[in-house]
N, C-alpha and C positions, 0 to 999 in steps of 0.2 A: 496608711500613715496617720500618727497622732496627731491631734491639734497642735498648730504651731503656737507655741508661747512667744508673742510678738512684743519685743522690747527695744524697737527701734523708732519708739515714737519721737523723739527729738529730730528724726529725719523727715519722718512724716506720718500723722497719726493715722493707724490702721487698727481696725475697720473704721469707716466712717459710720456715726448712728444711721439706723435704718431710715428714720424720718428724713434725714437729708437726701439719701440716694432716692427714696421715694418722690421726694418735691422735685427734685432735678429731673428725673425722668419724666414725671407729669408733666411739669412746666415746659419743657423743651419740646415734649410731644405735641402740646397743644397750643403753645405760643412762641415756639422758637424761631421767632423772625428778626428781622435787623430793627432794635429798638432806636426810636426817636426819628428814622429816618423819612415817615410819612404821615398821614393822618387817619388811616384806617384803624379800626378799633383794636386789632392785634398789636400792631404796631406801638399804639398808646398804650396799651397794657404792659407791654414788653418794656418799655421806657418809664414806666410808673413803677415796676418793679426794681429797676437800675437805681431810679432816685430815692426809693424808699430803704434800698441797701445801704445807699450812700449816707441817709440820714440816721442808719442804724448805726453805721460804724462812726459817724463824727460823734454820736452821744456815745458810744463806746470810749472814745478819747477824750470827750468832755470839750469838743471842739464847737465852733458858732457856726460855721458857714457850710453845709452839705457840698455846695459846688467845689469847694476846696478839697474835696475828698476824691482824689484820682486812682483811678483802677490802672494796673499795670500786670505784666504777666506772673511776677513774683517778687520778693523780697530782693533779690541780685539786680532786677531790671530796674526797681524801685531806686537803689543804692548808686546804680549807675547814673539814672537821671540827676537824682540830686547832688552826686560830686560833680558831674560834669556841667551841671546847670549852675553851679554856685561859684566852684573855684576857678580862677582868673589868673594869667601869669602875674607872677611875684606874691601871689597870697601864701599863707602860711596855714596849713589844717594840722590838728592833734588828734590822733586817734590812740588805740591802746593795742597790746600785745594780745589780748581776749578776742581779738577781731576775726571774722570769717573771711575769706577770701573775696566775698562779695564786697568788703570795703576795702580789704589790703589791695587786690588787684587793680583796681580803678585807680587808687592814690598813687600807686606805684606806677603805674603807666605813666601817669602826669608827673611824678617826681623824675623817672628816667629821661624824659624828653626835657628837663630843665622847667618845666612851667610851673612847679608849685615846692615848697618847704614843706616838710613833714616831720613832727616828732612821734614817737610811740611811747605812750606811758606803761610803766609795768604794773602787775598786781603783787599783792602780798602774799604770804606763806597760805593764807587761807583761800585767796582768789577774789580778792576786791581790789578794785582802785581806790586810792585815795586821792578825793576830789583836791585836796592842796596841790599833789603833783600837777593836775590840770592847770591850776594856777600858775604855777612856776614855770611851766613850758609856754605860757602866753607873751605874744609879741605885739610889736604895733601893728604888725600885718598879718595877725592871724584872723582870720576869714570864718574858719569853720572848727568846730569841735564835733565828732563822730563816734559814738560810744556805743556798743551793743549792751542793749538792755539787761540781758543774762547770755552767759558763755554757752556755748554749744556743747562744749567739752566738759566742763566740770559743774554747770548748772547755778553758778552764782549770779544773783541778783545785783547789780550795780547800782550806786547811790546817785541817780540820776537827778535826783531833784536837788542835791547840793552841789552838783556839777552845773546843772541847769542855772541855779541862782549865780553861780559865779561867771556863767557865759553872759547871762542878761545884766549884770553888772558892768561888763567889759563890752556890751552891744557886738557880741560874738554869736553868731549864728549856731545853735545847737540842735542837731540831728541825733534821733536813736535808731539803732537797728531792734525793731520789735519782734523779729522773727520767731523768737522762742516765747516770747511774752504775751504777745497780743492773743487777747481772748481767755488767759487763764491770769495773768497779773494785773492790777488796775493802772491805769495809765490816764492820767490827768493832766494834759497839756498846761492848763494854767497852774495848778498848785506845784506842778513839777519843771515849771519854766523851760518847758520844750518848744521848739520852734517847728520840729519837722519829725515826722512819724513815718517809719517805713515798715511795713510789714507784708506778710506772706499769708493766704488763705488756707494752706492745706496742713497746717499743724493744728494750734489750739484754736484756731477759728473754725475747725471742723470743716471747711470746704475742699473741693478738689484742687488737685495740682494745675499748674496754669493761670492763676489769678492771685493777684496782689494788689498792694497800693501804697499811696502817698496822703497823708493828711498834712497841709500845709496851713501854719498860722497866718491869720491876717496880719499884712504889715511885712511878711518875709516873701521874696520872691525866688523863685526858680527860672533859670533862663529856659526859653524854649529850644531845643536842639534837635525837635525832629518835625517834620510836618506832612499833613496828608487830608484825610477826608474827615469833615466832623459833623457831616449832616446837617449843618446852619450855614448860613452866609455864604453860600458856594461861590458867589461872585467875587467874594474879596480873595485877591490874589496871594495874600499872606496867609500862613497858620494863625488861627486865632489867638489875642493875647489874654482872653479872660479865661478863667478856671471853669470847669475842668478841661476844656477844650486845649488849653495853653500845653498840658502835658500828655494829654490822650489823642493818639493817632489811630484813625481808621475804627472798624467796629469793635465794641467792647465784647469781652468773652461773656456772652449772656448765661452759657450755662455754668461757668464758674461763677457769676454774680449771684444766680439763683442759689449754688450752693452756699456761697457765703450767707445769704438773706435764711435760708434754711437753719444754717450752722448758729446764727445770732438767736434764732428763735428757739432751738435745743439749747444752748446755753442759758436762756433766761430762764427757760422752763427748770432746768436742772438746777441753776445756781452757779455763777462763777467761781464765787468763793467756796460753794460745796464741791465743786469739780478739784479744784487746788487742795482742799482739805484732804480729800480721799486720796489723790495721787500721793500727796506728802505722808499720808499715814503708811502706804506701801512701801514710800521709800525709807521711812523710818524702820519698816519690819524689815527689808532687804537690809539697812546698814547693820543692824542689830544681828543678823545671821550671819553676816560677812566678819562681823567683830570676833566671833568665834572660831575662825578659819585661819589657820597659820599658813605663811608662804604666799600671800598676795597683798599688793599695795594698792591703796586707793589714793586719789588726788584733789586736794581742795578741802574744804570745810567740811567737817562732819554735823554742823549745825543744821537745824531745818530752818533756820529763820533767814528771810533774803536769800531764797535756795528756789531752785526749779527741781522737778523730780529726775534729775540726770545724775548718774554715777559714773565716773570712769576708774577703771583698775587694769592692774596686769598681774597674771598668776607667775610665780616663781617658775623658771625653767623652760617657759614658753613665750614664742613671738606672739603679739596681739592678734595677728591673723591666723595663726594657728588654733590660738585657742576660740577663736569665731568658729572657725571650720567644724572644731569637735563640737563646740556649743548647738551648733546646727545637726550636724551629721549624726549624733550621737544622742542628744537631748531634745532636738526640735525646737531650739530657742533660737531666736533671730534679733541679732545684736550689729552694732557697727563697730568695725576696726580700724585703726590707721591712725590719720591725724586728724581727720574731720574736717577739712578744708580749713583748719585754724592752726597753721605751721608756728606761729609765734610762740601761740600759748603752748604748743607742747617742747618748743625750743626752752621756754623758761621752765617748765615742768621737766624738763630733762628726759623726755620721752622718745625725742628722735632718734633714729629714724623710723623706728617701728610705730610708734602711737602707742594708743591705748584700746582696751574694750570698752565701749560705752554702751550702759543700759539705759534706755530711755523710758520711763513709765508713763502710760497714757490714760484717758479717762475710760478706755475698756479693758484696762488690768483688773486681775482679781489677786486676791491672796494665794489661790493656787498657783499662779503664774510666777509669785515672788518667790513661794516656797519651794518651787520646782528649780527655779533659777540658782537659789541658795544652795540646795542639794546638789546641783551640777556642779558648782563653783568648787563644793566642799570634796566632791569626788575627784576633781581634776586637779586640784591644788595640792595634795600629798605624792601624787603619782612621781614628778621628777625628783622632790626631793627623798624620797625614800630609795631612789636607784643612785644617788650619789655615794 
């Protein structure tokens, strides 16, 4: 079988850099003990890696206190902790039609049970949210605004700085879902007036699956909703109120943290801006090639500004799922099809119930991958049209 052309990096970056895999294996083999639970050397060294990684990620977001960098399972876990730890009966929350189910479903559960009110802000024809639409939806009981930093369907990077300014002026908590952007788009919680960042480790942060986190700005609190072991103050009968223990329960995913640690070092060595610049160069190449092909529809902006290297399309005469099967079976190209866990985005785009075919370019992709994908779409596109 020929080499797979992997263009599903929006779901997870693959393959991970060799440096990340090698470090994870070495560290876990040599120091894979329970961090921070005892005083012997291996335990201390494992704990030092965990804290160093907290420091690295805190710096990435321009945070102030590494202890307020909390590790979770993934972005979905982070967003559940945030939403359920902030919203109370009678609160109002604002989000958008671009959101992933990691935001939509926890909010819908609270709404359906009559606990909170919710408003969904639409996006424009290019795929961007107007911050003024957020302002217009605010009410006296608005407690939280939670917005995806970048759409996982069309890749548009939202004006979170402007939205954050509006929220700060109204004393409304502002949280972003940075699953798509952490590690590839600069996030500065101070400059952007962000209170809480939710992230996952297995995408642009280049770590493994099963690790994610939350950064909580000083002065903002998320209620503790779970309880368990922390390794410190064991005689205290309640779960500890201080960070990071406040939101962490039990043993941290040490292997995942090691992967995040190595991923940060890889990004620093290659350069965050350099990685994004190259991915966008490949996206530009892809868009140029697609522009010469008839019988396809692409969604959202074609601009390379305020954008992630993500493109969704449909080929006339094909269901999205069938296009994905053909790309895989006939061309060895891996893509994602369907609604991408973002049903409201597809409702507004008019692509329900089939969804679209999503191409996600990542740090390991090459020009060959893009040219091969262009040729595959070109060969598929006329097939149905010429049979009509």
